[in-house]
ZAVOLO-821752 format. One record per atom (N, C-alpha, C): atom name; residue in three letters; residue number from 1; x negated, y negated, z negated. Coordinates in nm, 3 decimals. Atoms other than C-alpha are relative to their C-alpha. Example, Ala and Ser with C-alpha at 12.3 -4.5 7.8 and 13.67 -1.06 7.14 Angstrom:
2
<a: N r: ala k: 1 X: -0.089 Y: 0.119 Z: 0.000>
<a: CA r: ala k: 1 X: -1.230 Y: 0.450 Z: -0.780>
<a: C r: ala k: 1 X: -0.090 Y: -0.120 Z: 0.000>
<a: N r: ser k: 2 X: 0.082 Y: 0.119 Z: 0.006>
<a: CA r: ser k: 2 X: -1.367 Y: 0.106 Z: -0.714>
<a: C r: ser k: 2 X: 0.077 Y: -0.109 Z: -0.073>
***
This chain:
116
<a: N r: met k: 1 X: 0.114 Y: 0.071 Z: 0.056>
<a: CA r: met k: 1 X: -13.147 Y: 12.111 Z: -19.150>
<a: C r: met k: 1 X: -0.120 Y: 0.092 Z: 0.084>
<a: N r: ser k: 2 X: 0.141 Y: -0.050 Z: -0.081>
<a: CA r: ser k: 2 X: -13.491 Y: 12.164 Z: -18.993>
<a: C r: ser k: 2 X: -0.108 Y: -0.034 Z: -0.151>
<a: N r: leu k: 3 X: 0.090 Y: 0.027 Z: 0.134>
<a: CA r: leu k: 3 X: -13.745 Y: 12.236 Z: -19.290>
<a: C r: leu k: 3 X: -0.133 Y: -0.081 Z: 0.069>
<a: N r: pro k: 4 X: 0.122 Y: 0.069 Z: -0.070>
<a: CA r: pro k: 4 X: -14.053 Y: 12.005 Z: -19.275>
<a: C r: pro k: 4 X: -0.129 Y: 0.116 Z: 0.008>
<a: N r: ser k: 5 X: 0.104 Y: -0.100 Z: -0.044>
<a: CA r: ser k: 5 X: -14.360 Y: 12.179 Z: -19.145>
<a: C r: ser k: 5 X: -0.151 Y: -0.036 Z: -0.058>
<a: N r: asn k: 6 X: 0.123 Y: 0.001 Z: 0.088>
<a: CA r: asn k: 6 X: -14.641 Y: 12.013 Z: -19.391>
<a: C r: asn k: 6 X: 0.084 Y: -0.061 Z: -0.126>
<a: N r: phe k: 7 X: 0.003 Y: 0.070 Z: 0.178>
<a: CA r: phe k: 7 X: -14.669 Y: 11.879 Z: -19.767>
<a: C r: phe k: 7 X: 0.028 Y: -0.132 Z: 0.032>
<a: N r: glu k: 8 X: -0.027 Y: 0.138 Z: 0.024>
<a: CA r: glu k: 8 X: -14.681 Y: 11.539 Z: -19.652>
<a: C r: glu k: 8 X: 0.142 Y: -0.036 Z: 0.083>
<a: N r: asp k: 9 X: -0.133 Y: 0.022 Z: -0.081>
<a: CA r: asp k: 9 X: -14.352 Y: 11.541 Z: -19.416>
<a: C r: asp k: 9 X: 0.112 Y: 0.034 Z: -0.111>
<a: N r: leu k: 10 X: -0.103 Y: -0.032 Z: 0.094>
<a: CA r: leu k: 10 X: -14.161 Y: 11.728 Z: -19.715>
<a: C r: leu k: 10 X: -0.007 Y: -0.088 Z: -0.098>
<a: N r: ile k: 11 X: -0.043 Y: 0.079 Z: 0.113>
<a: CA r: ile k: 11 X: -14.230 Y: 11.477 Z: -19.980>
<a: C r: ile k: 11 X: 0.021 Y: -0.151 Z: 0.086>
<a: N r: ser k: 12 X: -0.049 Y: 0.133 Z: -0.088>
<a: CA r: ser k: 12 X: -14.197 Y: 11.157 Z: -19.732>
<a: C r: ser k: 12 X: 0.194 Y: 0.001 Z: 0.012>
<a: N r: glu k: 13 X: -0.133 Y: -0.018 Z: -0.037>
<a: CA r: glu k: 13 X: -13.858 Y: 11.321 Z: -19.658>
<a: C r: glu k: 13 X: 0.085 Y: -0.012 Z: -0.134>
<a: N r: ala k: 14 X: -0.051 Y: 0.019 Z: 0.179>
<a: CA r: ala k: 14 X: -13.768 Y: 11.356 Z: -20.047>
<a: C r: ala k: 14 X: 0.001 Y: -0.126 Z: -0.051>
<a: N r: glu k: 15 X: -0.009 Y: 0.161 Z: 0.030>
<a: CA r: glu k: 15 X: -13.862 Y: 11.026 Z: -20.110>
<a: C r: glu k: 15 X: 0.089 Y: -0.112 Z: 0.083>
<a: N r: gly k: 16 X: -0.082 Y: 0.084 Z: -0.089>
<a: CA r: gly k: 16 X: -13.673 Y: 10.881 Z: -19.811>
<a: C r: gly k: 16 X: 0.143 Y: 0.007 Z: -0.054>
<a: N r: leu k: 17 X: -0.122 Y: -0.011 Z: 0.029>
<a: CA r: leu k: 17 X: -13.372 Y: 11.034 Z: -19.913>
<a: C r: leu k: 17 X: 0.008 Y: -0.013 Z: -0.164>
<a: N r: asn k: 18 X: 0.003 Y: 0.033 Z: 0.129>
<a: CA r: asn k: 18 X: -13.449 Y: 10.947 Z: -20.289>
<a: C r: asn k: 18 X: 0.027 Y: 0.169 Z: -0.094>
<a: N r: leu k: 19 X: -0.014 Y: -0.100 Z: 0.067>
<a: CA r: leu k: 19 X: -13.450 Y: 11.299 Z: -20.390>
<a: C r: leu k: 19 X: -0.121 Y: 0.082 Z: -0.062>
<a: N r: tyr k: 20 X: 0.082 Y: -0.074 Z: 0.066>
<a: CA r: tyr k: 20 X: -13.800 Y: 11.372 Z: -20.510>
<a: C r: tyr k: 20 X: 0.002 Y: 0.032 Z: -0.112>
<a: N r: lys k: 21 X: -0.005 Y: -0.072 Z: 0.141>
<a: CA r: lys k: 21 X: -13.712 Y: 11.375 Z: -20.867>
<a: C r: lys k: 21 X: 0.093 Y: 0.097 Z: -0.022>
<a: N r: lys k: 22 X: -0.099 Y: -0.115 Z: -0.026>
<a: CA r: lys k: 22 X: -13.441 Y: 11.605 Z: -20.807>
<a: C r: lys k: 22 X: -0.096 Y: 0.126 Z: 0.021>
<a: N r: leu k: 23 X: 0.055 Y: -0.112 Z: -0.042>
<a: CA r: leu k: 23 X: -13.680 Y: 11.849 Z: -20.643>
<a: C r: leu k: 23 X: -0.081 Y: 0.036 Z: -0.119>
<a: N r: ile k: 24 X: 0.075 Y: -0.046 Z: 0.125>
<a: CA r: ile k: 24 X: -13.915 Y: 11.828 Z: -20.970>
<a: C r: ile k: 24 X: 0.080 Y: 0.062 Z: -0.082>
<a: N r: val k: 25 X: -0.096 Y: -0.074 Z: 0.100>
<a: CA r: val k: 25 X: -13.600 Y: 11.923 Z: -21.167>
<a: C r: val k: 25 X: 0.022 Y: 0.130 Z: 0.037>
<a: N r: gln k: 26 X: -0.044 Y: -0.148 Z: -0.016>
<a: CA r: gln k: 26 X: -13.527 Y: 12.206 Z: -20.964>
<a: C r: gln k: 26 X: -0.108 Y: 0.078 Z: -0.009>
<a: N r: leu k: 27 X: 0.128 Y: -0.090 Z: 0.015>
<a: CA r: leu k: 27 X: -13.904 Y: 12.341 Z: -20.957>
<a: C r: leu k: 27 X: 0.017 Y: 0.007 Z: -0.135>
<a: N r: asn k: 28 X: 0.004 Y: -0.030 Z: 0.133>
<a: CA r: asn k: 28 X: -13.893 Y: 12.286 Z: -21.324>
<a: C r: asn k: 28 X: 0.093 Y: 0.128 Z: -0.069>
<a: N r: lys k: 29 X: -0.092 Y: -0.109 Z: 0.074>
<a: CA r: lys k: 29 X: -13.602 Y: 12.502 Z: -21.390>
<a: C r: lys k: 29 X: -0.001 Y: 0.125 Z: 0.081>
<a: N r: asp k: 30 X: 0.010 Y: -0.120 Z: -0.058>
<a: CA r: asp k: 30 X: -13.696 Y: 12.773 Z: -21.147>
<a: C r: asp k: 30 X: -0.101 Y: 0.068 Z: -0.072>
<a: N r: val k: 31 X: 0.115 Y: -0.028 Z: 0.083>
<a: CA r: val k: 31 X: -14.043 Y: 12.750 Z: -21.316>
<a: C r: val k: 31 X: 0.043 Y: 0.096 Z: -0.107>
<a: N r: leu k: 32 X: -0.018 Y: -0.048 Z: 0.140>
<a: CA r: leu k: 32 X: -13.889 Y: 12.806 Z: -21.663>
<a: C r: leu k: 32 X: 0.079 Y: 0.144 Z: 0.004>
<a: N r: tyr k: 33 X: -0.072 Y: -0.133 Z: -0.009>
<a: CA r: tyr k: 33 X: -13.663 Y: 13.093 Z: -21.543>
<a: C r: tyr k: 33 X: -0.090 Y: 0.094 Z: 0.016>
<a: N r: ala k: 34 X: 0.110 Y: -0.110 Z: -0.033>
<a: CA r: ala k: 34 X: -13.974 Y: 13.278 Z: -21.408>
<a: C r: ala k: 34 X: -0.089 Y: 0.018 Z: -0.138>
<a: N r: asn k: 35 X: 0.063 Y: 0.016 Z: 0.135>
<a: CA r: asn k: 35 X: -14.098 Y: 13.224 Z: -21.791>
<a: C r: asn k: 35 X: -0.152 Y: -0.032 Z: 0.067>
<a: N r: ile k: 36 X: 0.126 Y: 0.050 Z: -0.007>
<a: CA r: ile k: 36 X: -14.397 Y: 13.043 Z: -21.662>
<a: C r: ile k: 36 X: -0.013 Y: -0.148 Z: -0.046>
<a: N r: asp k: 37 X: 0.017 Y: 0.150 Z: 0.091>
<a: CA r: asp k: 37 X: -14.568 Y: 12.777 Z: -21.898>
<a: C r: asp k: 37 X: -0.038 Y: -0.097 Z: 0.096>
<a: N r: leu k: 38 X: 0.051 Y: 0.123 Z: -0.085>
<a: CA r: leu k: 38 X: -14.555 Y: 12.490 Z: -21.678>
<a: C r: leu k: 38 X: 0.113 Y: -0.110 Z: 0.049>
<a: N r: glu k: 39 X: -0.108 Y: 0.082 Z: -0.032>
<a: CA r: glu k: 39 X: -14.361 Y: 12.176 Z: -21.635>
<a: C r: glu k: 39 X: -0.051 Y: -0.133 Z: 0.024>
<a: N r: phe k: 40 X: 0.023 Y: 0.100 Z: -0.063>
<a: CA r: phe k: 40 X: -14.379 Y: 11.875 Z: -21.434>
<a: C r: phe k: 40 X: 0.094 Y: -0.140 Z: -0.031>
<a: N r: asp k: 41 X: -0.064 Y: 0.116 Z: 0.024>
<a: CA r: asp k: 41 X: -14.268 Y: 11.538 Z: -21.552>
<a: C r: asp k: 41 X: 0.043 Y: -0.103 Z: 0.139>
<a: N r: glu k: 42 X: -0.063 Y: 0.023 Z: -0.086>
<a: CA r: glu k: 42 X: -14.046 Y: 11.371 Z: -21.322>
<a: C r: glu k: 42 X: -0.056 Y: -0.117 Z: 0.066>
<a: N r: glu k: 43 X: 0.088 Y: 0.115 Z: -0.077>
<a: CA r: glu k: 43 X: -14.298 Y: 11.060 Z: -21.240>
<a: C r: glu k: 43 X: -0.105 Y: 0.073 Z: 0.056>
<a: N r: thr k: 44 X: 0.106 Y: -0.047 Z: -0.060>
<a: CA r: thr k: 44 X: -14.556 Y: 11.338 Z: -21.138>
<a: C r: thr k: 44 X: -0.015 Y: -0.061 Z: 0.135>
<a: N r: leu k: 45 X: 0.060 Y: 0.002 Z: -0.162>
<a: CA r: leu k: 45 X: -14.750 Y: 11.222 Z: -20.810>
<a: C r: leu k: 45 X: 0.014 Y: 0.117 Z: 0.068>
<a: N r: pro k: 46 X: -0.007 Y: -0.137 Z: -0.112>
<a: CA r: pro k: 46 X: -14.677 Y: 11.458 Z: -20.518>
<a: C r: pro k: 46 X: -0.142 Y: 0.065 Z: 0.021>
<a: N r: thr k: 47 X: 0.147 Y: -0.082 Z: 0.042>
<a: CA r: thr k: 47 X: -15.072 Y: 11.518 Z: -20.507>
<a: C r: thr k: 47 X: -0.025 Y: 0.071 Z: -0.119>
<a: N r: ser k: 48 X: 0.010 Y: -0.088 Z: 0.128>
<a: CA r: ser k: 48 X: -15.074 Y: 11.618 Z: -20.873>
<a: C r: ser k: 48 X: 0.101 Y: 0.127 Z: -0.007>
<a: N r: leu k: 49 X: -0.110 Y: -0.122 Z: 0.005>
<a: CA r: leu k: 49 X: -14.750 Y: 11.836 Z: -20.833>
<a: C r: leu k: 49 X: -0.077 Y: 0.082 Z: 0.095>
<a: N r: arg k: 50 X: 0.059 Y: -0.085 Z: -0.092>
<a: CA r: arg k: 50 X: -14.925 Y: 12.010 Z: -20.528>
<a: C r: arg k: 50 X: -0.095 Y: 0.061 Z: -0.059>
<a: N r: phe k: 51 X: 0.136 Y: -0.067 Z: 0.050>
<a: CA r: phe k: 51 X: -15.274 Y: 12.068 Z: -20.717>
<a: C r: phe k: 51 X: 0.042 Y: 0.058 Z: -0.103>
<a: N r: val k: 52 X: -0.043 Y: -0.083 Z: 0.108>
<a: CA r: val k: 52 X: -15.118 Y: 12.184 Z: -21.029>
<a: C r: val k: 52 X: 0.065 Y: 0.128 Z: 0.016>
<a: N r: leu k: 53 X: -0.118 Y: -0.161 Z: -0.044>
<a: CA r: leu k: 53 X: -14.850 Y: 12.437 Z: -20.857>
<a: C r: leu k: 53 X: -0.100 Y: 0.064 Z: 0.071>
<a: N r: gln k: 54 X: 0.092 Y: -0.089 Z: -0.053>
<a: CA r: gln k: 54 X: -15.125 Y: 12.554 Z: -20.653>
<a: C r: gln k: 54 X: -0.093 Y: 0.068 Z: -0.090>
<a: N r: glu k: 55 X: 0.043 Y: -0.047 Z: 0.098>
<a: CA r: glu k: 55 X: -15.353 Y: 12.590 Z: -20.910>
<a: C r: glu k: 55 X: 0.054 Y: 0.124 Z: -0.103>
<a: N r: thr k: 56 X: -0.081 Y: -0.109 Z: 0.086>
<a: CA r: thr k: 56 X: -15.089 Y: 12.789 Z: -21.116>
<a: C r: thr k: 56 X: 0.029 Y: 0.128 Z: 0.085>
<a: N r: val k: 57 X: 0.009 Y: -0.090 Z: -0.084>
<a: CA r: val k: 57 X: -15.030 Y: 12.992 Z: -20.819>
<a: C r: val k: 57 X: -0.117 Y: 0.086 Z: 0.021>
<a: N r: phe k: 58 X: 0.113 Y: -0.090 Z: -0.016>
<a: CA r: phe k: 58 X: -15.378 Y: 13.099 Z: -20.758>
<a: C r: phe k: 58 X: -0.009 Y: 0.046 Z: -0.113>
<a: N r: asn k: 59 X: 0.018 Y: -0.069 Z: 0.146>
<a: CA r: asn k: 59 X: -15.407 Y: 13.184 Z: -21.137>
<a: C r: asn k: 59 X: 0.113 Y: 0.136 Z: -0.005>
<a: N r: leu k: 60 X: -0.066 Y: -0.089 Z: -0.003>
<a: CA r: leu k: 60 X: -15.097 Y: 13.377 Z: -21.102>
<a: C r: leu k: 60 X: -0.018 Y: 0.114 Z: 0.080>
<a: N r: ile k: 61 X: 0.048 Y: -0.109 Z: -0.079>
<a: CA r: ile k: 61 X: -15.216 Y: 13.591 Z: -20.833>
<a: C r: ile k: 61 X: -0.106 Y: 0.086 Z: -0.018>
<a: N r: asn k: 62 X: 0.141 Y: -0.083 Z: 0.050>
<a: CA r: asn k: 62 X: -15.543 Y: 13.667 Z: -20.957>
<a: C r: asn k: 62 X: 0.006 Y: 0.072 Z: -0.154>
<a: N r: ser k: 63 X: -0.005 Y: -0.038 Z: 0.142>
<a: CA r: ser k: 63 X: -15.424 Y: 13.744 Z: -21.326>
<a: C r: ser k: 63 X: 0.123 Y: 0.054 Z: -0.047>
<a: N r: lys k: 64 X: -0.140 Y: -0.058 Z: 0.021>
<a: CA r: lys k: 64 X: -15.049 Y: 13.787 Z: -21.357>
<a: C r: lys k: 64 X: 0.104 Y: 0.008 Z: 0.125>
<a: N r: phe k: 65 X: -0.078 Y: 0.005 Z: -0.132>
<a: CA r: phe k: 65 X: -14.924 Y: 13.906 Z: -21.003>
<a: C r: phe k: 65 X: 0.137 Y: 0.051 Z: -0.025>
<a: N r: ser k: 66 X: -0.135 Y: -0.020 Z: 0.031>
<a: CA r: ser k: 66 X: -14.621 Y: 14.058 Z: -21.191>
<a: C r: ser k: 66 X: 0.108 Y: -0.150 Z: 0.013>
<a: N r: asp k: 67 X: -0.077 Y: 0.127 Z: -0.008>
<a: CA r: asp k: 67 X: -14.508 Y: 13.688 Z: -21.289>
<a: C r: asp k: 67 X: 0.009 Y: -0.066 Z: 0.142>
<a: N r: tyr k: 68 X: 0.027 Y: 0.067 Z: -0.109>
<a: CA r: tyr k: 68 X: -14.638 Y: 13.569 Z: -20.954>
<a: C r: tyr k: 68 X: 0.107 Y: 0.025 Z: 0.092>
<a: N r: leu k: 69 X: -0.103 Y: -0.070 Z: -0.079>
<a: CA r: leu k: 69 X: -14.384 Y: 13.818 Z: -20.792>
<a: C r: leu k: 69 X: 0.136 Y: -0.072 Z: -0.061>
<a: N r: asn k: 70 X: -0.123 Y: 0.045 Z: 0.053>
<a: CA r: asn k: 70 X: -14.094 Y: 13.702 Z: -21.013>
<a: C r: asn k: 70 X: 0.026 Y: -0.146 Z: 0.011>
<a: N r: leu k: 71 X: -0.014 Y: 0.129 Z: -0.039>
<a: CA r: leu k: 71 X: -14.175 Y: 13.331 Z: -20.956>
<a: C r: leu k: 71 X: 0.018 Y: -0.007 Z: 0.198>
<a: N r: leu k: 72 X: -0.067 Y: 0.014 Z: -0.128>
<a: CA r: leu k: 72 X: -14.123 Y: 13.412 Z: -20.583>
<a: C r: leu k: 72 X: 0.150 Y: 0.029 Z: 0.016>
<a: N r: tyr k: 73 X: -0.143 Y: -0.070 Z: -0.017>
<a: CA r: tyr k: 73 X: -13.800 Y: 13.619 Z: -20.631>
<a: C r: tyr k: 73 X: 0.104 Y: -0.132 Z: -0.081>
<a: N r: ile k: 74 X: -0.085 Y: 0.071 Z: 0.014>
<a: CA r: ile k: 74 X: -13.664 Y: 13.334 Z: -20.852>
<a: C r: ile k: 74 X: 0.039 Y: -0.115 Z: 0.081>
<a: N r: val k: 75 X: -0.022 Y: 0.097 Z: -0.106>
<a: CA r: val k: 75 X: -13.742 Y: 13.064 Z: -20.607>
<a: C r: val k: 75 X: 0.066 Y: 0.046 Z: 0.128>
<a: N r: asp k: 76 X: -0.076 Y: -0.076 Z: -0.130>
<a: CA r: asp k: 76 X: -13.618 Y: 13.282 Z: -20.336>
<a: C r: asp k: 76 X: -0.068 Y: -0.049 Z: 0.104>
<a: N r: val k: 77 X: 0.064 Y: 0.031 Z: -0.141>
<a: CA r: val k: 77 X: -13.906 Y: 13.224 Z: -20.075>
<a: C r: val k: 77 X: 0.024 Y: 0.167 Z: 0.057>
<a: N r: ser k: 78 X: -0.050 Y: -0.133 Z: -0.085>
<a: CA r: ser k: 78 X: -13.834 Y: 13.491 Z: -19.797>
<a: C r: ser k: 78 X: -0.138 Y: 0.082 Z: -0.021>
<a: N r: glu k: 79 X: 0.090 Y: -0.139 Z: 0.000>
<a: CA r: glu k: 79 X: -14.018 Y: 13.853 Z: -19.826>
<a: C r: glu k: 79 X: -0.082 Y: -0.025 Z: 0.137>
<a: N r: ala k: 80 X: 0.064 Y: 0.006 Z: -0.146>
<a: CA r: ala k: 80 X: -14.081 Y: 13.813 Z: -19.451>
<a: C r: ala k: 80 X: -0.133 Y: -0.078 Z: 0.002>
<a: N r: lys k: 81 X: 0.096 Y: 0.113 Z: -0.013>
<a: CA r: lys k: 81 X: -14.286 Y: 13.495 Z: -19.468>
<a: C r: lys k: 81 X: -0.122 Y: 0.008 Z: -0.075>
<a: N r: ile k: 82 X: 0.120 Y: -0.062 Z: 0.067>
<a: CA r: ile k: 82 X: -14.513 Y: 13.625 Z: -19.758>
<a: C r: ile k: 82 X: -0.060 Y: 0.097 Z: 0.071>
<a: N r: lys k: 83 X: 0.068 Y: -0.111 Z: -0.071>
<a: CA r: lys k: 83 X: -14.585 Y: 13.933 Z: -19.587>
<a: C r: lys k: 83 X: -0.076 Y: -0.043 Z: 0.068>
<a: N r: ser k: 84 X: 0.050 Y: 0.061 Z: -0.108>
<a: CA r: ser k: 84 X: -14.678 Y: 13.737 Z: -19.281>
<a: C r: ser k: 84 X: -0.152 Y: -0.088 Z: 0.003>
<a: N r: leu k: 85 X: 0.153 Y: 0.062 Z: 0.035>
<a: CA r: leu k: 85 X: -14.964 Y: 13.575 Z: -19.454>
<a: C r: leu k: 85 X: -0.122 Y: 0.098 Z: -0.041>
<a: N r: asp k: 86 X: 0.134 Y: -0.056 Z: 0.008>
<a: CA r: asp k: 86 X: -15.312 Y: 13.670 Z: -19.487>
<a: C r: asp k: 86 X: -0.030 Y: -0.015 Z: -0.143>
<a: N r: gly k: 87 X: 0.062 Y: 0.018 Z: 0.150>
<a: CA r: gly k: 87 X: -15.428 Y: 13.752 Z: -19.828>
<a: C r: gly k: 87 X: -0.115 Y: 0.043 Z: 0.005>
<a: N r: ser k: 88 X: 0.136 Y: -0.024 Z: -0.020>
<a: CA r: ser k: 88 X: -15.785 Y: 13.831 Z: -19.736>
<a: C r: ser k: 88 X: -0.057 Y: -0.147 Z: -0.112>
<a: N r: asp k: 89 X: 0.092 Y: 0.112 Z: 0.096>
<a: CA r: asp k: 89 X: -15.858 Y: 13.455 Z: -19.914>
<a: C r: asp k: 89 X: 0.130 Y: -0.066 Z: -0.077>
<a: N r: thr k: 90 X: -0.116 Y: 0.042 Z: 0.094>
<a: CA r: thr k: 90 X: -15.655 Y: 13.394 Z: -20.231>
<a: C r: thr k: 90 X: 0.019 Y: -0.139 Z: 0.004>
<a: N r: leu k: 91 X: -0.046 Y: 0.126 Z: 0.007>
<a: CA r: leu k: 91 X: -15.726 Y: 13.014 Z: -20.215>
<a: C r: leu k: 91 X: 0.080 Y: -0.036 Z: 0.104>
<a: N r: lys k: 92 X: -0.070 Y: 0.062 Z: -0.106>
<a: CA r: lys k: 92 X: -15.587 Y: 12.974 Z: -19.873>
<a: C r: lys k: 92 X: 0.154 Y: 0.085 Z: -0.026>
<a: N r: leu k: 93 X: -0.134 Y: -0.062 Z: 0.033>
<a: CA r: leu k: 93 X: -15.301 Y: 13.238 Z: -19.983>
<a: C r: leu k: 93 X: 0.074 Y: -0.085 Z: -0.095>
<a: N r: ser k: 94 X: -0.055 Y: 0.096 Z: 0.098>
<a: CA r: ser k: 94 X: -15.210 Y: 13.010 Z: -20.271>
<a: C r: ser k: 94 X: 0.030 Y: -0.125 Z: 0.043>
<a: N r: glu k: 95 X: -0.067 Y: 0.120 Z: -0.094>
<a: CA r: glu k: 95 X: -15.196 Y: 12.689 Z: -20.083>
<a: C r: glu k: 95 X: 0.142 Y: 0.025 Z: 0.104>
<a: N r: glu k: 96 X: -0.086 Y: -0.032 Z: -0.099>
<a: CA r: glu k: 96 X: -14.949 Y: 12.868 Z: -19.834>
<a: C r: glu k: 96 X: 0.124 Y: 0.018 Z: -0.063>
<a: N r: val k: 97 X: -0.101 Y: -0.045 Z: 0.092>
<a: CA r: val k: 97 X: -14.737 Y: 12.998 Z: -20.096>
<a: C r: val k: 97 X: 0.061 Y: -0.132 Z: -0.077>
<a: N r: thr k: 98 X: -0.016 Y: 0.133 Z: 0.065>
<a: CA r: thr k: 98 X: -14.744 Y: 12.667 Z: -20.301>
<a: C r: thr k: 98 X: 0.096 Y: -0.082 Z: 0.083>
<a: N r: phe k: 99 X: -0.105 Y: 0.073 Z: -0.110>
<a: CA r: phe k: 99 X: -14.580 Y: 12.498 Z: -19.943>
<a: C r: phe k: 99 X: 0.123 Y: 0.075 Z: 0.003>
<a: N r: met k: 100 X: -0.155 Y: -0.045 Z: -0.003>
<a: CA r: met k: 100 X: -14.315 Y: 12.761 Z: -19.930>
<a: C r: met k: 100 X: 0.058 Y: 0.029 Z: -0.112>
<a: N r: ile k: 101 X: -0.033 Y: 0.036 Z: 0.133>
<a: CA r: ile k: 101 X: -14.239 Y: 12.732 Z: -20.296>
<a: C r: ile k: 101 X: 0.076 Y: -0.127 Z: 0.023>
<a: N r: leu k: 102 X: -0.074 Y: 0.109 Z: -0.003>
<a: CA r: leu k: 102 X: -14.180 Y: 12.377 Z: -20.231>
<a: C r: leu k: 102 X: 0.111 Y: -0.021 Z: 0.082>
<a: N r: gln k: 103 X: -0.087 Y: -0.003 Z: -0.087>
<a: CA r: gln k: 103 X: -14.009 Y: 12.414 Z: -19.931>
<a: C r: gln k: 103 X: 0.112 Y: 0.043 Z: -0.024>
<a: N r: arg k: 104 X: -0.084 Y: -0.074 Z: 0.040>
<a: CA r: arg k: 104 X: -13.787 Y: 12.641 Z: -20.058>
<a: C r: arg k: 104 X: 0.087 Y: -0.073 Z: -0.125>
<a: N r: glu k: 105 X: -0.099 Y: 0.135 Z: 0.107>
<a: CA r: glu k: 105 X: -13.707 Y: 12.392 Z: -20.342>
<a: C r: glu k: 105 X: 0.067 Y: -0.116 Z: 0.044>
<a: N r: trp k: 106 X: -0.102 Y: 0.128 Z: -0.076>
<a: CA r: trp k: 106 X: -13.632 Y: 12.124 Z: -20.118>
<a: C r: trp k: 106 X: 0.127 Y: 0.038 Z: 0.057>
<a: N r: gln k: 107 X: -0.137 Y: -0.024 Z: -0.049>
<a: CA r: gln k: 107 X: -13.399 Y: 12.316 Z: -19.929>
<a: C r: gln k: 107 X: 0.131 Y: 0.008 Z: -0.085>
<a: N r: lys k: 108 X: -0.100 Y: 0.041 Z: 0.096>
<a: CA r: lys k: 108 X: -13.186 Y: 12.358 Z: -20.243>
<a: C r: lys k: 108 X: 0.045 Y: -0.081 Z: -0.024>
<a: N r: val k: 109 X: -0.014 Y: 0.133 Z: 0.058>
<a: CA r: val k: 109 X: -13.212 Y: 12.023 Z: -20.331>
<a: C r: val k: 109 X: 0.091 Y: -0.074 Z: 0.094>
<a: N r: trp k: 110 X: -0.044 Y: 0.070 Z: -0.083>
<a: CA r: trp k: 110 X: -13.124 Y: 11.900 Z: -20.018>
<a: C r: trp k: 110 X: 0.163 Y: 0.033 Z: 0.045>
<a: N r: tyr k: 111 X: -0.115 Y: -0.053 Z: -0.021>
<a: CA r: tyr k: 111 X: -12.826 Y: 12.119 Z: -19.954>
<a: C r: tyr k: 111 X: 0.085 Y: -0.033 Z: -0.118>
<a: N r: lys k: 112 X: -0.086 Y: 0.026 Z: 0.166>
<a: CA r: lys k: 112 X: -12.674 Y: 12.031 Z: -20.341>
<a: C r: lys k: 112 X: 0.017 Y: -0.129 Z: 0.046>
<a: N r: ala k: 113 X: -0.014 Y: 0.125 Z: -0.029>
<a: CA r: ala k: 113 X: -12.747 Y: 11.651 Z: -20.221>
<a: C r: ala k: 113 X: 0.109 Y: -0.010 Z: 0.105>
<a: N r: lys k: 114 X: -0.085 Y: 0.063 Z: -0.129>
<a: CA r: lys k: 114 X: -12.555 Y: 11.713 Z: -19.885>
<a: C r: lys k: 114 X: 0.141 Y: 0.039 Z: -0.034>
<a: N r: tyr k: 115 X: -0.109 Y: -0.061 Z: -0.006>
<a: CA r: tyr k: 115 X: -12.283 Y: 11.929 Z: -19.975>
<a: C r: tyr k: 115 X: 0.098 Y: -0.034 Z: -0.155>
<a: N r: ser k: 116 X: -0.047 Y: -0.018 Z: 0.143>
<a: CA r: ser k: 116 X: -12.184 Y: 11.836 Z: -20.343>
<a: C r: ser k: 116 X: 0.067 Y: -0.142 Z: -0.008>
***
């Protein structure tokens, strides 16, 4: 499996394989496990998904850092990838982390669909 390199590719691949709704279900499940008050409807548009998730990540970084770390742990985002990011611009950091979260969730959904 090669991971999509940007948000648009990720969404088009998910929609092309009819797995977009499963991506949202998986994201909702992990966000709930991380005890974050956020839930997406299965009909959420991709642009809204990205915007709301990025806004949530931004707020977690700025005001609830331990919850942010917990979310990364629950989603299982690579620690090495997170450490490689430049944290000087919180907005850019939240954008990159949001994509990494979606990328990891996509990986989970894709593997479940392929091997179950």
